[in-house]
N, C-alpha and C positions, 0 to 999 in steps of 0.2 A: 481487422478484416478477418482474420483467421475463428475468431470468436463467434461473427456473425455467420459464419459457413457452421460453425457446430455450438452452438450458443452453452451445450453441457462443459466443453472445455473449458478449464479453468485456468487462468491467465494470473500468473502472481510476479512482483518485483522485490527481490530483498536489498536492501540499501544500507550502508552506515550512517549515510546522511552527514558529509563531509561538510556542507555548508556551502554559502555561495561567498565569493569575496567578501571579505572583511570589508567593511565601512569603518572608518574610524575604532578599529581595532575590536569590534564588537561582531561575533561569530551570527550570519542567519542562517535559517535552517532555508533549505533548496524546498521544501512542502510549505512553507507558508504556515498556516493557521486557518482553520475551518472559519473563521471569521473574513480572515483574509488570505485566502488560498493564492498560491501562485499559479501560472499555467501548468507549470509541472503536475500539482497537487489534482486540477481539475481534468486534466488530462488523464492520470490516473484514475481516478475515481468515475469517470466514465467508462474508460474500456478496461481496465483490471478489475480481477476478484478482488486482490487484497495486494498491498504495501506492508512489507514487513521492515522495521528499522530498528537498527541498533544503536540508538543513541538517546540519550536521556532526554536531550534538550529538544528534540523534537515534538510538536503539539499533536497530539495523536487525536486521532476521531473518523468518523465512517471507515473508510476503507484501510486508511493509513493508521497501522497497528504497531506494536511490539513484537519485535523478533519473537518474542518467547509465546505468541498468542498463535504461531505460524502449527504447531504439531496438534492444538486442538481444532482447528479449521482444515486440517488436512484430513484428521480423524470423521469431522463432521463431512466434509465429502464425501469420503469414502462409504460413509455409511448412506448418505444419499444414494447414491449411485447403487448399493448392496438392496435397497428397498426396490428401485424399480428395475431391477433385474427380477 
């Protein structure tokens, strides 16, 4: 809702993606994949500007990115703000 009030506001989430409870001792990402998204992924894609994950087992794509992409995105957003001023 806050983003609807101020669309310029950037909202992000950072997560280690510890996964969901293992079934048959197989780790399962809490974010699913682009082909089979979890409810968490669908909500994040809709309401957030970025989700930054620190887990090599997570399927990245769309707004779900590696944590290493965060500095680049922050710089890009900062430059966009500067252009508007």
